[in-house]
N, C-alpha and C positions, 0 to 999 in steps of 0.2 A: 561345296566351297570351290571357288575358282582358283586358278594358279596365282592370280594377282592378290586375292584375299589371303592365300596361304603365305605368300611372301610378306604381305603387310603384317600378319600376325607375328612373324619373326621380328619385324622392325619394331613393333610395339613392345614385344618381349625385351629386345635389346635396350630400347630407351628406358623401360621400367627398371631393368637390372642396373643400368648405369646410374640412375638416380639413387636407387637403393644402396649401391656400393658406395657412392659418395657420402650418403647419409650415415651409413654404418661406419665409414672411415672416420667421420667426425666424432661419432659417439665413442669409438674405440680410443681416439686421441684424448677426448675429455676424460674418460675413465682412467687412462694411463696417467694423465696429469694429476687427477685426484689422488691416485695411489702414491704418486711421488710426493705429493703434499702431505699425505698421511705419514709416510715414512719420515719425512723431515720433521713433522710435528712430534712423532714419537721420540726422535732423537733429542729434540729441544725439551720435551717433557722429562726425559731422564735427567737432564742437567738441572732443570728448574725445580723438580720435585724430589730430588734425591734424599731429602730429609722427611718426606711425607710418603713413606713406602706404601701405606694402605691406599692412599689416593692414587699414587703412581701406578700401583698394580691394577687398580680398577680401570683407570684410563687406558693403560696399555692393553688390557684384555679387550676393552671396547674397540680400541683401534685395531687390534689384531683381527677380531671377528669381522669388522667393517672391511678390512683389507682383503680378507679371504672371500667375503661376499662379492667385492668388487672384482677380484681375480676370476671368480666363477662367472660373473656377468661378462667380463672381458673375453673369456674363452668362448662363451655362447655367441657373442657378437662376431668374434673371429670365424666361428663355424658358419654363421649365417652369411657372412661376407664371402667366404670361400665358396659357398654354394651358389650365391648370386654371380660370382666371377665365373664359375664354370657354366652356368646358365647363359651368361652374357656371351661367352666364347662360342657356345653351341649356336646361339641365335645369329651371331656375326658370321660364323662359318657357313651356316645354312643360307644366309643371304648371299654370300659369295657364290655358293653352289647354284643358286638361281640365275646367276650370270655366267654359269658354266666354268667357274673357277673352283676346281676340286682339290687344289694344292694342299688344303688343310687336312686332307684325308689320306690314308695309307692305300696305295694301289697294289701292294704286295708284288713288287717287280720280281722278286726272286721266284715267284710261281710261274713266270713265263717259260713255257716249255714247247719248242717247236715240234716235238714228237706227239703232242697231245692231239686228240682227234678234232678239236675245234678251237681251243682257247687261244692259241698263238695267232691263228688266222683272223679271229674276231676281236682282237685287242681286249681280251677279258681282263688281263692283268697289266700292271705297269702304270706309268704316268698317263694321265688323260684316258683312263681305261674305264670299262664298264664296272669293274669291281671297285675302283676308286669312287665312282659316282654313287654306288650303293653302300659302300662300307661306312658304318657308323659305330663299329664295335669298340668297346672300351677295355676288353680283356684280350690278351694274347691268344688264349684258348678259344675265345669267341671268334677272333680273326681267322684262326685255322679252320674252325667249323664252317664259317661263311665261305671261305675259299673252297673247301671241300664240296659244299653245296653247289657252287658254281662249276666246279670241275666234274662232278658226278651228278648231273640233274636226275630227277625222278623219272621213272619210265612206266609207272603204274597209275591209272586213273584215280583210284581211291586215295593214294598217297598224295597226289598232287592236289586233289580237292580238299583234303585235310590241311595241307600246308597253306592253301589259299584262305581257308577259314581262320586259321591262326593269324596269318598276316593281316587279314581284314580286321580282326578284333584288335590287335595291337595298333593298327593304324588309327583306330577310333579311340584309343586310350593314351592320348598325348601325355597326361600327367604321369602315368606309370613309366612310359618310355623315358621322359625327362628325368624322373627320380632315379631310374636304373642307370642312365648314362652319367648323371652327376655323381652318384655313389661309386660307380666304376671308375670314373676319372679321379676321384679321391684316393682310390686304392691302387692307382696305376704304378706308383712308386714301389709298391710291393707286389707287383704282378707275379702270377704263379704259372709255372710250367709243369709238365708231367713229371720231370725229375724231382719235383718237390713234394709229390704225393707221399703221404705217410705210409710206410709198409705195415703189413699186419704184424709182422715180427721180424727180427733180425736173426741171422744164424747164430747158433750158440745158446748157452743156457742163460735164462733171464731170471731176474729176482722173483717174479711171480710164480716161478716153478718151485721155489723153496718155501716149504711150510714154516721153517724156522723164522724167516723174516716177516712173513704174514703175521705170525704170533708176536714177534718181538715188537712191532710197531704199537701194539696195544698193551703189551705187558710192561714195557718200559715206563710210560707215563703212570700206569697203575702202581708200579713200585714206588715212584716219587710220592704219589698220593698216600700210600700206606706209610711210607717213611715219615711224611709230614704229620700224620695222625699220631704215630708212635713218638715222634719227637715232642709234639705239643703235650702229650700225656706223660712226658719225661721217662719213657720206657727206652728210648735210644738217645745217645748223645748227639749234639749238634755237629761235632767234629766228624762224624761219620759221613756227613753230606759230601765232603771233598772227595772221599774215596768212591762214593757212589757216582759222583759227577765224572771223575776221571775214567771210571769203568764204562759208563754209558757213552762218553765221548769217544773212547777208543772203539767201542762197539759200532758207533755210527760211521767210523772211518773204514771198517772192514769191507763194506760193499762199494767203497768210493769210486773204484774204476768203472763198475757197471752203472752206477748213479751218474757219473760224468758223461758216459756215452749217451744215456738217455737225455740228459740235460742238453747236450750239444745237438742232438737230434731235434728235440722239440723247440729249442731256442732258435734254431734256424728256420723251422717250418711253422710252428704254431702261430707265431705273430703274423705270418702271411695268411694263414688260414683264417685267423681272426678277423683280418681285414675284409674278408668276404662274407662274414656272418651277416652283416647288414643286407647284402645282396640276397643271400639265401632267405633271410627273414622276409625281405620284400616280396620274393616269389611265393613264399609260403602263405602270406597274408592276402594275396590277390584273390579275386573271386572270378576265375576264368570261366568261359562258357564253351569254347571250342574244344574238341576232343584232344587235340595235340597238346594244348596248353594244360588241360586238366591232367593228362598223362604225365607231363613233366612235373607238375606240382605234386602229384601222388608219389613220385619217385623220391621226393624230399621228405615226405611225411609218413613213410610206410610203418615205421615202429615209433620213432621219436623224431621230432622236428630237427632237421640237420643244423639249423642255426643254433639251437640250444646245445646240441652236442659239441659243436665247434666252440661255443662259449665256455662250455665245461672244460674242454681241453686248455683253452686259454687260461682259465683259472688255475688249473693244475700247473701249467707252465710258470705262471706268475709266482705261485707259492714255492715252486722248485727254485726259481731264481732267488727268492728270499733266503733260501738255505745256503746260497753261495756268497752272501753278504756278510756283514758283521754279525748278523743274527745266527750264523753257523755256530757260535759259541754258546748260544742260549737255546735255540730251537732244536738243534741236532741231539745234544745230550738228553734233554728233557723229553723230547717227543720222537726222536729218530726221524726228524722232519724230512730230510732229503730222501731217505729210504722210503718213507710213507708215501711221498708224491711220485716217487719213481714207480712204485707199485701201482698207483692209481693211473699213471700215464700208460704203463704197460698193459694194464687191464683195459684201458680205453682203446689202445691200439688193437688189442685182441677182439674187442666187441665191435669196433666201428671202422678199423683200418681198411677193411675191404669194401667199405661203402663210399670212401672218400672219392674214388675215381668216378663213381656214378654220379655223386652230387655235383662234381665239377663239370661233368658232361652236360648236366642239366643247365648249369649256369652258362656254359659255352653255347648251347643250343638256343637258350633264351636270348643271349647277347646277339647271336646271329639273326634270330627272328625279329628282334627289335630293330635291327638295321634294315631288314626287309620291310617291316611295318613302317618305319620312318620314310623309306623310299616311296612306299605307296601313299603315305600321308602327304608327301611333298609333291606328288604327281596326281592330283585329283582328276585330271583329264585322261588318265590312262584307264585301260579296261582289263578286267580279269577274263582270260580266255575260257572258252567252253571246251571241256575235254570230251572228245568224241569216242564213240565205241567202234567206229569203222575208220579206215585210213583216210585222212584228209589233212590238208593244211590250207586254210582259207583266212585271208586277212584283208580287211577293207581299210583304206587310208592308213597304211602302216608307215611309221617313221623310225629313224634311228635315234635312240635316246642321247647319243653323244653329239648330235647336231643341234645347235640352238634352234629353238622353235621358229624364230623369225627367218631362218635360212633353210629349213628342212622342207623338202618337197616329198609328199607322201605318195605311195603307190599301193596298188592292190596285188594280190596273188591268190590263185585258186588251183590247188592240186586236189582233186576229189575222186581219183580212181587209181588203180594199180594195173599195170606199170605205166608210169607217166613221167616224162621229162620236158621241162621248159628249155628251149634253146634260145638264149638271149644274145643277140648280136648288136653291134653299135660302134660308133666312133669313139676314139680316145677321149676321156674326160666327160663322156656323155652321161655317165651314171651307172654303168653296169656293175662295177665292183662295190659301189656303195649300196646298190640294191641287194646284192648277194649278202653282204654283211648285215643289212637291215633284217633280212629274212632270218639269218643265222642267229643274231643277237636276240630277236624277239622269240625265237624258238627256245633258246636257252633260258631266257627269263620266264617264259611260260612253263617250262619243265621244272624250274626251280620253285614255282608257285607265286611268282611275282605278277603284278599287273603289267601289261604291255602297251606300247604306244600305237594304238590302232583304234578305230571306231568299233570294229568287231573282229574277233579272232576265234576260229574253231580249229582245233588240231588233235591229231592222234598221238598219244605219247610214245616216244621212242627215242633212240639215240640220234645224235647229229654227227655226220662225217663230212669234213670239208677238206678241200685242197686249194687254197687261195694264195698261199704265200710260202711255197716250199723253199727251204734254204739249204745251201751246201753245208757239209759237216767236215771241217778240217780234222777234228778230233777222231772221227770214224773213217776218215779218208773216203768220204762219199762225194760224188759230183752232184750238181743240182739235178741232173737228169735221173740219176740212180735214186736219189732221195724221192723224187716224184714218183718213180716206178714202185718203190716200196710203199708209198702212201696209197697208190692205186691198188696194189695187190692186197693191202689190208682191207680196203673197201670191198673188193671181190670176195675175199675170204669170208667176210662177215655176211655177205649176201648168200654165199654158197652154204653157209651154216644155218641158213633159214632164220636169221634174226628179224624179228618183227619190228615194224614202225620206223625203220631207218629213213632219214632224210639226208640226201646226198647233195652237196653244193660244191661245184667245181668251177674254177676260173682259168680259162685258156689252157686246155689240156696239152700236155707234151711240149711245154715251152722250150725245153732244152734240146730240141732236134730240128733238122731242116724241114722246110716247108712241105715237100712231098711226103716225107716220112711221117711228119706230124699229121697230115691229112689222112693217110691210110690208118695210122694208129688211132686217131680220134674216132673215125668211123667204126673201126672194129671195137673199140671200147664202148661206144654208145650202143651198138648191137648187143654186146655182152651184158651190159647193165639192164637193157630191156628184157633180154631172155631170162635174167635172174629176178625179174619183177622188181627192179629198183625204181626209186622215185626221187625227184629232185630238180635241180636247176644247173644248167651248164652255160656259162658265158664264154663267148668266143669271138675272135676277129675273122675266123674262117667261115665265110658265107656258105661254103659248100655243105657244111653241116646242116644248114637250114633245108637242103633238098631232102633230108631224111623224112620230113613230114609227109612227103608224097608217098614214101614207102611204108611208113608207120603212122597213119593218120590218127589212130587211136591212142598211140603211145607218145607221140611227139607233137609239140605245138611251138611255132616260132613267135618270138617277141623281140622287140628292139628298142633302143634309145637313139633318137635322132640328133644329129648335129645340123644346125641351120646356118647356111652360108648365104648372106644377103648383103648386097652393096659392099662386098669385100670385108664383111664382118662376120665373125664366128660366134654363134650363141647356142645355148642349150636350154631346153625346157625341163629336162630330167624326168619326163613322164614316160612310163613304159607303154608301148603300143604293140598291137598284134602285127605279125609279119616280119619280114627280113629287112635289115637296115639297108638304106640306099646311099646315104651320104656318109663318106668317111672323111677324115680331116687331117691325116698324117701329112700328105703332100702339101695341103694348104698351109699348115702350121710351119713346115720347114721353109716354104717360100716366104711366108710372112716374117719369119725370124732371120732371114737372109742366109739360111744354110744352103738353100738351092736357089737357082735363078728361074 
């Protein structure tokens, strides 16, 4: 499928949903009108047939049954309409994304962290970020998981290949992805966080620790059955019932404090958990093929299906709620109702409470993987990288995913030995920084398991370390220069520790010092990086760094981006070329803008 065909499929989906929504809206309006007519007809019948009670009762019963059936149909149509509305919004938002408008999606701006090893430099989070382009999560816990996947990419070949396999499978399963996203959007109003997970138990003595209450909930209704038999056989007087009733009513109130504690606990959380039962069931009923998806599914079905267990808790919670309504005067004395369901809920917590966190981690990971699968599905021209056993980073026709297709100029890269650094020189605005970010972003995506924008990519898994956008820290009283030194020290420390697979990307080393000091420091740093068998790319305006290729021909190679000045016009082709840059443009631009003469 081409990118145009993919966009067209969303246009077809949006149009179909819009038509269905309008049709369902008309049906809902019609049924609502009929229900109103039935109600009015029932009122009229009461007045007209008040002296024909048998006929009136029959007609009212018929009207009532018809009204209930219409209400059920009305609710079904509302459910279908809501589903189509969510699908419509998905399709419309995806169409906007094809035009590089990602405003409908969450970019997790709070995850922006200048101290992170690459995310701040590469615009991973925030508005118009890589995360915003990828993120399609519908659960807050899924969003957190996807963010963590981006912040901590995989560094082992087998793990990356398994993730790729799962993403590939989900990208081919559009129906499942849509159903998961729609169901998740329906439950968004009752979204769940870790603080809502049910504990196994709370401190202090619980009812299920008491043998007395375990026996009482069964003995109490048995006493009423025995009494009824004895009363019917005239062995006991009917007046004894009131004393028995008052006794069991008082008995039901004794554990009221602990009953209420449990009720408040599940009343707050079980309804939220129940909202996710459909998502759990959806994952349980899938027939995945990839190892990672199979493993996730098995974690939901080890002993008993998680969705069934959640539904079970929901039923207990509903019945406990009944015990706090008017039914408290009937259910509690006769059956010790609230005590009975408090015991059931406590037993549920004891049996399943420690599994809840695991179930929701599965949902969170599935949500994140569906986002990744949707990204892959929406980018059919992207390529899954090959994970190499030996150090390399090779990319043919590599582009930056945040640059629109019709504006992006693609470039190649080849790092196939250790130690090796590309020294990239060039004029301002010629494309150096964009090139560095292109390499960095595609490295992150590849390590996450996502396809990348390249005709071909082969890479060795490892961590990415960048220094492209160092910032001052007023909070820590750090200057720009000191912040950069700390960053470089972190890189040296990790190389000295012997960490394998590091890819280092630096832009304009030692920007915060004078020219001569910068030159000496930059030369010394590059020598140190080579001695520690580092690998990566260094962009600089300092052409003297290019002379290091003569000293280290096996470890350093020069590349550049050119500025073309012709007929008093400045243009760029944004294509990387071998060698040191010749044309620089600062003086030309200053004169062109009237800053200098």
